[in-house]
C-alpha positions in Angstrom: 29.6 11.7 11.5 30.1 8.3 13.1 28.7 5.4 11.6 27.3 2.5 13.8 27.5 -1.5 12.6 24.2 -3.1 12.6 25.6 -6.8 14.0 22.4 -7.9 14.0 18.4 -8.1 14.8 16.6 -9.4 17.6 13.2 -9.0 16.5 10.4 -7.6 14.2 7.0 -6.9 14.6 5.0 -6.4 11.6 1.1 -5.7 11.6 -1.2 -7.8 9.4 -4.9 -8.1 8.4 -5.1 -11.9 8.0 -2.8 -14.0 11.0 -3.5 -17.1 10.1 -2.4 -17.0 6.6 0.5 -15.0 7.4 1.6 -17.4 10.1 1.1 -20.5 7.3 3.1 -18.3 4.9 6.0 -17.5 6.8 5.9 -21.4 8.5 5.5 -22.8 4.8 7.7 -20.7 2.6 10.2 -19.3 5.0 10.6 -21.8 7.4 9.7 -20.2 10.8 8.2 -22.0 13.5 5.3 -20.5 15.1 6.0 -21.0 19.3 3.2 -18.7 20.6 0.0 -17.0 20.3 -1.7 -14.4 22.1 -4.1 -11.5 22.9 -3.1 -8.7 24.3 -5.2 -5.3 24.8 -7.4 -6.8 21.9 -5.4 -7.8 19.3 -4.4 -10.9 18.6 -0.7 -12.0 18.3 1.4 -14.6 16.9 5.2 -15.3 17.4 7.5 -17.0 15.1 11.2 -17.8 15.0 14.1 -19.0 13.3 17.6 -18.8 13.6 17.8 -16.5 16.4 15.2 -13.9 14.9 12.0 -13.3 16.3 8.5 -12.1 14.4 5.5 -10.7 16.0 2.7 -10.2 13.8 0.1 -8.1 15.5 -3.7 -8.6 13.6 -5.0 -5.2 13.1 -7.3 -6.6 10.5 -8.6 -4.5 7.5 -9.2 -0.4 8.5 -10.2 2.2 6.5 -8.1 5.7 5.6 -9.5 8.6 3.8 -12.3 6.1 2.2 -10.2 3.6 1.2 -9.9 -0.1 2.5 -6.1 -0.6 3.4 -4.1 -3.7 4.6 -2.1 -4.0 7.7 1.7 -2.6 6.6 3.0 -0.6 9.6 6.4 -2.2 10.8 8.3 -1.8 13.9 12.0 -3.1 15.0 13.7 -3.1 18.0 17.1 -3.0 19.2 19.4 -3.5 22.3 23.0 -2.5 22.6 25.2 -5.0 24.0 
């Protein structure tokens, strides 16, 4: 099997239940800069950056799964080949 080296991450998208609280923590604790907020398809989003890494947070709020309340934990990544 051929191994492929990961040379970096362009951006990550995370699902969150409290957008304002999440952004505040990433800015205050991790030193990210918020550079854009938008509503796309009825979902509030915030875009942050630091050291060439982009993080997008999508607020899905709290939803129910099998009778119990669940907070957002989904993540997705996007990559590009040179």
